[in-house]
N, C-alpha and C positions, 0 to 999 in steps of 0.2 A: 265869560259872558254871563249876563244875568237874565233870569226869567222868573215869572210868577206862575204858580200852579194852583189848581183847585184845593181849597182847604188850607192853604198857606196863610199864616198870620201876617206875613209881610213879604218882602222880596227875597227870593232865594238866590244864592250865588252858586252857579253850576260851572264845573270845570271838567274838561276832558283832555287827558294827556296821552300822546302816542309816542312810544319809545321802542326802538328795535331791540334793545337789551332788557328794559324793564317791563315791556308789554303795554297794556292799556289801563289807565286809571281814570275812573269816573268819580267825581266828588260833588256832593251837594251840601252847602252850608246854610243852616237855618239860624241866622244871627239872633232873631227874637227869642227863640226857645233854646238857643245855644246847643244845637244838635248838628252833628256832622255825619253824613252818610257817605261811605266810600266802597267802591267796588274795584278790586285790583285783579287783573288777569295777566299773569307773568309767564305764561307758557307751561308752567308746571302745576299751578294751583289757581283756584278762584277764591278770593277772600272778600267776604262782605262784612263790613263793620258799621255799626251804628253807635256813635259815642255821644253821650249826653253829659250833663253836669254831675250826676251821681253814679250812673251805671254805663257799662259798655257791653254790647253783645257782638259776637262774631260767628260766622259760618265759614269754615275752611274746607274746600272740596279739592281732593287730589284724585288721581286715577284709581286709587285703591282704598280711599277713605273719605269720610265726611265727619268733621268735628264741629259740634255746636257748643258754644260757650255763652250761657245766658243766665240771668237770675231766675227767670220764670219761663217754663216751656209748657205749652198747652196744645194738645191735639183734640180737635173737635170734628169727629167723622162718624159715619154710620158703622163701618167695620174697620178693624185693624188686624193685619196678618204680619207676623214677624217670624222669620226663619233664620237659623244659624247653622252652618255646616261645622263650625268649630265651637269653642267655649263661649257660653253666654253668662254674663255676670251683671247683676243689679246690686248697687250699693247705695245706701242712704245714710247720711250722717245725722238724720233726725227721724221722726216718725215715718214708717213705711206702711201704707195701707193698700190692700187689694180687696176690692168690693164688687159684688155682682148682684143685681136684682133678680136674677134667675139662677139656674143650676150652674155650679162651678166644679170643674174637674182638675185635679192635680195628679199627673201620671208620669211615671218613669219606667223605662224598660230595664233599668239597673237598680242599684241601691238607692234608698231614700233616707236621708238623715235630716232630722229637725232638732235643733238645740236652742236653748235659751239660758242666759246667764242669770235671769231673774225668774219670776213665776211664769208658768205656762198653763194655759187653760183651753180645754176643748169642750164646747157646750153646744146644745141644740135644743130648740123648742119642741122637737119631735124625737124620734128614736136615734140612738147612736150605736153603731155596730163596729166592733173591732175584731178582725178575723185574720188568722194566719194559717196558710196551708201546711206550714211546718210548726216549729216551736214558738209559743207565745210567752214572753217573760215580762213581768211587771215587778218593779223593785223600788223601794223607798228607803233611803239610808237613815232617815230620822223617824220613819213610821209609814204605815200603809193603812188606808181606810176605805171601805166600801159601804155606802149608806144608801138606803132607799126609804123615802118617806111614805111609801105605800106599795102594795103588791108584794111580790115574793122575791127574795134574794136567793139565788140558786147557784150552786157550784156543782157541776156534773162532769164526770170523767170515767174512763175505764177503771182506773184506780184513783183513790182520793187519799191524800196524805196531808195531815195538819201537824205541824211541829213547832214548838217554841223552845228556844235555847234556855230560857229562864223559867217561864210560866206560860201555861195555856189555860184559857178560861172560856167556857161556853155557858151562857145563861139566857133564860127566857121565862116568861110566865108559865109556859108549859114546854118542857124539854123531853124529846124522845130520841133514844138511840136504838136502832134495830138493825138486824142483819138477816137476810133470807137463808144464810148458811150459818156458819160458826161465828159467834160473837165473843171476843176476848176483852176483858178488862183486867189490866195487870199493872203492877207497880213494883219497881225494884226496891222501893222504900216502903213507907207507911201508906196504907190504903184505907180511906174512910168512905163508908156508905151510910148516909144519915138522912132521916126525914121524920116529920111529925108522924107519919104513918109509913112504914116500910113493908113492902110485900115482896117476897121471893117465891116464885112458883115455877113449876115445870113438870114434865113427865118424869124426869129423873133429876133430883136436886142433890148435889154433893157439896158439903161444907167441910173445909179442913183437908 
């Protein structure tokens, strides 16, 4: 049977089929735009299909699942809540963006792993705090660099150890090495102490 509806460019062809084995099929054909809309309820699943000249979208609902297949999916709502009792997985074959105009929290009660096969960047227009209640390890296979354009760069710990397998260098316009207790400067090879003015002083000074 044919019918016309609001917004239709022309006459729509509407069909309803009832079958004891196949269930109910509702079909609407828009010949002008070459779009076919179909709803099939077969007693096991409900399948909604919209087929056009270039694209086709489907929604398949069963008793334990809903599968949506479409080129573009948009949710426009005030709030969204998603819960999963099992595994949750998001996969994108192109750019994946998560954005918030207010605070964002990423939290897990177990292990957190973040990896990138290319560059990784963590930045903030304010402060950045990295904290571990246990051991904190930072490693670079090709190099490691910590730079501050202003203020103080500080490394503080119960014990401090700086080691270089090949060479260690510390330089500044003014350099100071001090210890409230004992201070040892030692080399298993040659040791050089040099300056345009060199001063060695103390209550007790021993050379040699």
